[in-house]
C-alpha positions in Angstrom: 0.1 0.1 0.0 1.1 3.7 -0.6 2.6 5.9 2.0 0.6 8.1 4.2 -2.6 6.3 3.2 -5.5 6.5 5.6 -6.7 3.3 7.4 -10.0 3.2 9.7 -10.5 0.7 12.7 -13.8 0.4 14.0 -14.1 -0.7 17.8 -17.4 0.7 19.3 -17.3 -1.0 22.9 -17.7 -2.6 25.3 -15.0 -2.0 27.7 -13.8 -5.6 28.0 -13.8 -6.2 24.2 -12.0 -2.6 24.0 -9.2 -3.9 26.1 -8.9 -7.3 24.3 -8.5 -5.5 21.0 -5.5 -3.6 22.2 -3.2 -6.5 20.8 -5.0 -6.0 17.3 -4.7 -2.4 17.6 -0.7 -2.8 17.9 -0.8 -5.3 15.1 -2.7 -2.9 12.6 -0.3 0.0 13.8 2.8 -2.3 12.9 1.5 -3.2 9.7 0.7 0.5 8.5 3.6 2.4 10.2 3.4 5.1 7.6 -0.5 5.3 7.6 -2.8 7.8 9.1 -4.7 5.6 11.4 -8.1 6.6 12.7 -10.2 4.9 15.3 -14.1 5.0 15.1 -15.2 4.4 18.7 -17.9 5.8 21.3 -17.3 8.5 24.0 -16.5 6.2 27.0 -13.4 5.0 25.0 -11.8 8.1 23.7 -9.5 8.7 26.6 -8.4 5.2 26.7 -7.7 5.1 23.0 -5.7 8.3 23.1 -3.6 7.3 26.0 -2.6 4.1 24.2 -0.9 6.0 21.3 -2.3 3.4 18.8 -4.0 6.0 16.5 -3.5 9.4 15.0 -7.1 10.4 15.4 -9.8 9.2 17.3 -13.5 9.8 16.0 -16.6 9.4 17.9 -19.5 7.4 16.7 -22.9 8.8 17.8 -24.6 5.2 16.6 -27.5 6.9 14.9 -30.8 5.1 14.9 -32.5 4.3 11.5 -34.9 7.1 11.6 -32.2 9.7 12.5 -31.5 10.4 8.6 -29.5 13.6 9.4 -27.1 11.9 11.7 -26.6 8.8 9.2 -26.0 11.3 6.4 -23.4 13.0 8.5 -21.6 9.6 9.2 -21.7 8.9 5.6 -20.1 12.1 4.8 -17.5 11.6 7.3 -16.6 8.2 6.4 -16.5 8.9 2.5 -14.4 12.0 3.5 -11.7 9.9 5.3 -10.6 8.2 1.9 -9.7 5.1 3.8 -7.6 2.5 1.7 -8.7 -0.1 4.4 -11.1 -0.6 7.1 -10.7 -3.1 9.9 -14.0 -3.5 11.6 -13.2 -5.1 14.9 -16.6 -4.6 16.2 -17.9 -6.9 13.7 -21.6 -6.1 14.6 -24.6 -5.8 12.5 -24.3 -2.1 13.0 -20.5 -1.9 12.1 -21.1 -4.2 9.2 -23.7 -1.7 7.9 -21.2 0.9 7.6 -19.7 -0.9 4.8 -22.8 0.0 2.7 -22.2 3.7 3.5 -18.9 3.9 1.5 -19.2 4.6 -2.5 -17.7 2.2 -5.2 -14.9 1.5 -5.2 -15.1 0.7 -1.7 -12.1 0.4 0.6 -10.5 -3.0 1.3 -12.6 -4.4 4.5 -11.5 -6.7 7.3 -14.6 -8.1 8.9 -17.7 -9.8 8.3 -19.8 -7.7 6.2 -21.2 -9.2 2.8 -18.9 -8.1 -0.1 -15.9 -7.4 2.1 -12.6 -8.0 0.4 -11.0 -9.9 3.4 -14.0 -11.5 4.9 -13.7 -13.7 7.9 -16.1 -16.7 7.1 -15.2 -19.3 9.5 -18.3 -20.9 10.9 -17.0 -21.3 14.5 -16.2 -17.5 14.9 -18.8 -17.1 17.5 -17.5 -19.9 19.5 -13.7 -18.5 19.8 -12.4 -16.2 22.5 -12.4 -12.8 21.3 -8.5 -12.7 21.3 -8.4 -15.7 18.8 -11.3 -14.6 16.8 -9.7 -11.2 16.1 -6.0 -12.8 15.2 -8.0 -15.0 12.8 -9.6 -12.2 11.4 -6.4 -10.0 10.8 -4.7 -13.1 9.3 -7.2 -13.1 6.6 -6.2 -9.4 5.9 -2.3 -10.6 5.9 -1.6 -9.4 9.3 0.0 -11.9 11.7 1.1 -12.6 14.4 -1.2 -10.6 16.8 0.5 -9.6 20.1 -1.7 -10.3 23.4 -3.5 -7.5 24.8 -1.3 -4.7 26.4 -1.9 -1.8 28.6 1.7 -1.4 29.5 1.8 2.2 27.9 -1.2 3.5 29.9 -0.3 5.5 33.0 -2.3 8.3 35.0 -2.0 10.5 37.9 -2.9 8.7 41.1 -1.9 11.2 43.8 -5.4 12.4 44.5 -6.7 8.9 45.3 -4.6 8.4 48.3 -3.5 4.7 47.7 -1.7 3.0 50.2 1.7 1.4 49.5 0.4 -2.2 49.7 -3.2 -2.9 48.5 -5.4 -5.3 46.7 -8.3 -4.4 44.4 -11.9 -5.6 44.7 -14.5 -5.2 41.8 -17.8 -6.1 43.2 -20.0 -4.8 40.6 -21.2 -5.4 37.1 -24.0 -3.9 34.7 -26.8 -3.2 36.7 -29.1 -5.6 34.7 -26.8 -8.6 35.4 -27.2 -9.2 39.1 -26.5 -13.0 38.5 -22.8 -11.9 37.4 -22.2 -10.8 40.9 -20.7 -12.7 44.0 -22.5 -11.7 47.0 -21.4 -8.4 48.8 -21.0 -10.2 52.1 -18.6 -12.7 50.5 -16.5 -9.6 49.3 -16.8 -8.2 52.7 -15.4 -11.1 54.4 -12.6 -11.3 51.6 -11.9 -7.8 52.2 -11.3 -8.3 55.9 -9.0 -11.6 55.0 -6.9 -9.2 52.9 -6.6 -6.4 55.5 -5.6 -9.0 57.9 -2.7 -10.1 55.6 -1.4 -6.4 55.3 -3.1 -5.7 51.9 -5.6 -2.7 52.1 -8.5 -3.5 50.2 -9.3 -0.9 47.4 -13.1 -0.8 46.2 -13.6 0.3 42.7 -16.9 0.8 40.9 -19.1 3.4 39.5 -21.8 5.3 41.2 -24.4 2.8 40.3 -22.7 0.4 42.5 -22.4 2.8 45.3 -24.7 0.8 47.9 -22.7 -2.3 47.1 -19.1 -0.8 47.6 -20.5 1.0 50.9 -21.9 -2.4 52.4 -18.1 -3.9 51.7 -16.6 -0.9 53.3 -18.6 -1.1 56.2 -17.8 -4.7 56.8 -14.0 -3.7 56.6 -13.3 -0.4 57.8 -9.7 -0.6 56.7 -10.9 -0.6 53.0 -10.5 2.5 50.7 -13.7 3.0 48.8 -12.9 4.7 45.4 -16.6 4.5 44.2 -17.0 6.8 41.1 -13.6 8.4 41.5 -11.3 6.6 38.8 -11.2 6.8 34.8 -10.3 3.8 32.8 -6.7 5.2 32.6 -6.6 5.3 36.3 -7.7 1.9 36.5 -5.0 0.5 34.3 -2.5 2.6 36.4 -3.9 1.0 39.3 -3.5 -2.5 38.0 0.2 -1.9 37.4 0.7 -1.2 41.0 -1.9 -3.8 42.8 -0.5 -6.8 44.5 -3.9 -8.4 43.8 -7.5 -7.9 41.9 -10.5 -10.0 42.4 -13.7 -9.0 40.9 -16.6 -10.4 38.7 -16.9 -10.7 34.9 -17.0 -6.9 34.3 -15.1 -4.4 32.2 -12.5 -3.0 34.9 -11.3 -6.4 35.5 -10.0 -6.4 32.1 -8.2 -3.3 32.7 -6.6 -4.6 35.9 -5.7 -8.1 34.4 -4.4 -6.6 31.3 -2.4 -3.9 33.1 -0.7 -6.6 35.3 -2.4 -7.3 38.5 -2.5 -10.8 39.6 -6.1 -11.3 39.1 -8.9 -13.9 40.0 -12.1 -13.3 37.8 -15.3 -15.0 39.1 -17.6 -16.1 36.5 -21.3 -17.3 37.0 -23.4 -19.5 34.3 -24.5 -16.1 33.0 -21.3 -15.8 30.9 -18.6 -18.1 29.3 -14.7 -17.3 30.2 -13.8 -19.4 27.2 -15.3 -16.7 25.1 -14.8 -13.6 27.3 -12.2 -13.9 30.0 -9.6 -11.3 30.6 -6.1 -12.0 29.5 -3.1 -10.9 31.2 0.1 -12.1 32.6 -1.3 -13.9 35.8 -5.0 -14.6 35.4 -7.1 -17.3 37.1 -10.9 -18.0 36.7 -13.2 -19.3 39.1 -16.8 -20.5 38.0 -19.8 -21.6 39.5 -23.2 -21.6 37.9 -24.4 -19.6 41.0 -21.7 -17.3 42.4 -23.3 -17.4 45.9 -22.2 -21.1 46.0 -18.6 -19.8 45.7 -16.8 -19.6 49.2 -14.3 -17.0 50.2 -11.8 -20.0 51.0 -12.0 -21.2 47.5 -11.3 -17.5 46.4 -8.4 -17.4 48.6 -7.0 -20.6 47.7 -6.1 -19.5 44.1 -5.4 -15.9 45.0 -1.3 -15.6 44.9 -0.9 -12.5 46.8 -2.5 -13.9 49.9 -2.0 -17.7 49.5 
């Protein structure tokens, strides 16, 4: 391909999937060293994308509805105006695949699953592959191999205002509000927090304001805990992961940040999700799964927790 060409990467979300795509981001950057690389994403991931340094520009997709014709027309103009030589659709959703049709002929080369794509991934078992292996296979079809593991080692952030102790372990007891079946009970996290504190690791509680009640109940059970509810950006969570002695949490986006950033991690799965498809990747990740997370004991978690074993 010619020098200074424009390349588009599409990754709209969610957080865990975005983190798992950091290896493909790096592989695409290496394959197009002299290109102008643009990411199309959504607002929550703009800061993380810019901090990673993979892209020359980050565009935000408003994800227009079918009836929002003005927004669709604006997106069409922007995509066509980018004059992209190639598009890597790492989202591979119905929405992102539909963007292929917004380009005029001749369309850019396209890596993804859109009908008519020049580098279409067609293997029948793609939906049964872990995100990392599925995207590596997709990029291989487009001539990019190997693909490195997910990596957030380049992400750092100012943590001074958070008051982190020298020795700490992170607990992530939340999940999407509509997925309570993915949560280990708060009482179990409270007991684990006390065990960690007894071993000299201050429990640091991470979560959004929507999870305030859960974090407050754990903090009440373990007064030594540091409750950072609603106070951390994605970049700060990654920076915390680089410094933590341990992270324990449910199948939720922040655990991807912590595990990939390097925290020795224990991730708890219920029957509501499949770790073979979505588990975080990092240098030291253990998975515990029970159909009902309420059946998982604190002793079982401690037994696979390297920082407290």
